[in-house]
C-alpha beads as a LAMMPS data file, in Angstrom:
LAMMPS data file: protein, C-alpha beads

118 atoms
117 bonds

1 atom types
1 bond types

-500.0 500.0 xlo xhi
-500.0 500.0 ylo yhi
-500.0 500.0 zlo zhi

Masses

1 110.0

Atoms # bond

1 1 1 -119.060 -281.793 -86.681
2 1 1 -118.470 -280.543 -83.446
3 1 1 -119.960 -281.790 -79.852
4 1 1 -120.928 -280.426 -76.250
5 1 1 -122.704 -282.693 -74.260
6 1 1 -126.064 -282.913 -75.053
7 1 1 -125.525 -280.655 -78.156
8 1 1 -124.257 -281.723 -81.788
9 1 1 -123.069 -278.914 -84.076
10 1 1 -122.639 -279.689 -87.920
11 1 1 -120.884 -277.205 -90.176
12 1 1 -120.877 -276.958 -94.045
13 1 1 -119.588 -273.814 -95.507
14 1 1 -121.075 -270.716 -93.670
15 1 1 -123.918 -273.047 -92.302
16 1 1 -124.222 -274.636 -88.710
17 1 1 -126.900 -277.258 -87.768
18 1 1 -127.743 -277.523 -84.365
19 1 1 -129.376 -280.652 -82.870
20 1 1 -130.190 -281.390 -79.463
21 1 1 -129.832 -284.928 -78.049
22 1 1 -131.917 -284.867 -74.959
23 1 1 -135.750 -284.801 -75.596
24 1 1 -137.707 -282.397 -73.514
25 1 1 -137.148 -278.907 -71.529
26 1 1 -134.114 -276.965 -73.228
27 1 1 -132.853 -275.607 -69.968
28 1 1 -129.925 -275.476 -67.511
29 1 1 -128.297 -272.578 -67.205
30 1 1 -124.974 -274.272 -67.421
31 1 1 -125.848 -276.429 -70.445
32 1 1 -127.025 -273.079 -72.256
33 1 1 -124.032 -271.099 -71.294
34 1 1 -121.856 -273.933 -72.271
35 1 1 -123.580 -274.334 -75.558
36 1 1 -123.655 -270.766 -76.464
37 1 1 -119.813 -270.302 -75.922
38 1 1 -119.125 -273.311 -78.017
39 1 1 -121.530 -271.827 -80.760
40 1 1 -119.773 -268.716 -80.839
41 1 1 -116.385 -270.449 -81.132
42 1 1 -117.973 -272.407 -84.211
43 1 1 -119.375 -269.379 -85.780
44 1 1 -115.979 -267.578 -85.714
45 1 1 -114.245 -270.391 -86.762
46 1 1 -116.365 -271.196 -89.659
47 1 1 -117.523 -267.820 -90.371
48 1 1 -121.181 -269.208 -90.044
49 1 1 -123.891 -266.903 -91.473
50 1 1 -126.692 -269.324 -91.010
51 1 1 -127.770 -271.154 -87.706
52 1 1 -130.474 -273.788 -88.141
53 1 1 -131.799 -275.257 -84.971
54 1 1 -133.456 -278.939 -85.123
55 1 1 -135.794 -278.707 -82.307
56 1 1 -137.322 -281.906 -83.018
57 1 1 -136.736 -283.308 -79.399
58 1 1 -137.437 -280.063 -77.643
59 1 1 -140.658 -279.730 -76.192
60 1 1 -140.027 -276.148 -74.200
61 1 1 -137.582 -273.339 -74.546
62 1 1 -136.738 -270.986 -71.625
63 1 1 -136.999 -267.422 -72.165
64 1 1 -133.292 -267.080 -71.789
65 1 1 -132.505 -269.214 -74.687
66 1 1 -135.281 -267.237 -76.733
67 1 1 -133.021 -264.114 -75.992
68 1 1 -130.282 -265.833 -77.327
69 1 1 -131.741 -266.633 -80.449
70 1 1 -132.762 -262.971 -80.805
71 1 1 -128.993 -261.852 -79.886
72 1 1 -127.719 -264.264 -82.760
73 1 1 -130.068 -262.611 -85.120
74 1 1 -129.317 -259.144 -83.863
75 1 1 -125.499 -260.030 -84.700
76 1 1 -126.682 -260.523 -88.469
77 1 1 -127.072 -264.290 -88.233
78 1 1 -130.028 -265.981 -90.163
79 1 1 -131.785 -268.124 -87.890
80 1 1 -134.017 -271.153 -88.978
81 1 1 -135.806 -273.258 -86.871
82 1 1 -136.914 -276.664 -87.998
83 1 1 -139.062 -279.334 -86.681
84 1 1 -140.871 -277.171 -84.080
85 1 1 -143.389 -278.911 -81.703
86 1 1 -146.790 -277.342 -80.956
87 1 1 -145.593 -276.078 -77.437
88 1 1 -142.618 -274.422 -78.903
89 1 1 -144.794 -273.081 -81.753
90 1 1 -147.217 -271.590 -79.277
91 1 1 -144.441 -269.701 -77.467
92 1 1 -143.089 -268.457 -80.389
93 1 1 -146.400 -267.221 -82.243
94 1 1 -147.363 -265.726 -78.325
95 1 1 -144.053 -263.705 -78.328
96 1 1 -144.282 -262.998 -82.165
97 1 1 -140.702 -264.506 -82.629
98 1 1 -142.262 -266.674 -85.304
99 1 1 -141.807 -263.282 -87.301
100 1 1 -138.125 -263.020 -86.836
101 1 1 -137.323 -266.663 -87.616
102 1 1 -137.869 -268.831 -90.364
103 1 1 -139.845 -271.718 -88.861
104 1 1 -140.178 -274.956 -90.951
105 1 1 -140.223 -278.757 -90.877
106 1 1 -138.110 -281.196 -92.371
107 1 1 -134.793 -283.661 -92.399
108 1 1 -131.459 -282.852 -91.799
109 1 1 -130.702 -282.761 -95.691
110 1 1 -133.552 -280.601 -96.061
111 1 1 -132.343 -278.053 -93.461
112 1 1 -128.976 -278.060 -95.645
113 1 1 -130.653 -277.597 -98.592
114 1 1 -132.609 -274.713 -97.403
115 1 1 -129.704 -273.127 -95.847
116 1 1 -127.717 -272.990 -98.903
117 1 1 -130.272 -271.185 -100.698
118 1 1 -129.248 -267.928 -98.531

Bonds

1 1 1 2
2 1 2 3
3 1 3 4
4 1 4 5
5 1 5 6
6 1 6 7
7 1 7 8
8 1 8 9
9 1 9 10
10 1 10 11
11 1 11 12
12 1 12 13
13 1 13 14
14 1 14 15
15 1 15 16
16 1 16 17
17 1 17 18
18 1 18 19
19 1 19 20
20 1 20 21
21 1 21 22
22 1 22 23
23 1 23 24
24 1 24 25
25 1 25 26
26 1 26 27
27 1 27 28
28 1 28 29
29 1 29 30
30 1 30 31
31 1 31 32
32 1 32 33
33 1 33 34
34 1 34 35
35 1 35 36
36 1 36 37
37 1 37 38
38 1 38 39
39 1 39 40
40 1 40 41
41 1 41 42
42 1 42 43
43 1 43 44
44 1 44 45
45 1 45 46
46 1 46 47
47 1 47 48
48 1 48 49
49 1 49 50
50 1 50 51
51 1 51 52
52 1 52 53
53 1 53 54
54 1 54 55
55 1 55 56
56 1 56 57
57 1 57 58
58 1 58 59
59 1 59 60
60 1 60 61
61 1 61 62
62 1 62 63
63 1 63 64
64 1 64 65
65 1 65 66
66 1 66 67
67 1 67 68
68 1 68 69
69 1 69 70
70 1 70 71
71 1 71 72
72 1 72 73
73 1 73 74
74 1 74 75
75 1 75 76
76 1 76 77
77 1 77 78
78 1 78 79
79 1 79 80
80 1 80 81
81 1 81 82
82 1 82 83
83 1 83 84
84 1 84 85
85 1 85 86
86 1 86 87
87 1 87 88
88 1 88 89
89 1 89 90
90 1 90 91
91 1 91 92
92 1 92 93
93 1 93 94
94 1 94 95
95 1 95 96
96 1 96 97
97 1 97 98
98 1 98 99
99 1 99 100
100 1 100 101
101 1 101 102
102 1 102 103
103 1 103 104
104 1 104 105
105 1 105 106
106 1 106 107
107 1 107 108
108 1 108 109
109 1 109 110
110 1 110 111
111 1 111 112
112 1 112 113
113 1 113 114
114 1 114 115
115 1 115 116
116 1 116 117
117 1 117 118
């Protein structure tokens, strides 16, 4: 497991699971920049191919974070979003990003099992 303030990253083979500690709006340019920098390091170090984002505590995602998710997908990574709340789901559907990412509900164990099927 790897940590950044407000963020937890668990790795298992070529899978990384990202959890956010704080509830609410996923924002702050500083946090996003720090988190992505750290995530890039984890992706390289562990040869990650699947990124699972647990959004259980997140009620809103800024457009720059959505752009980062698209960028990660464009790099060939599989992006899975779990425990997406109704407000975030609405944004994903409105932007058609729900068609790019696998969006599901589940527990941490279910996320790992799902990712291993890739």
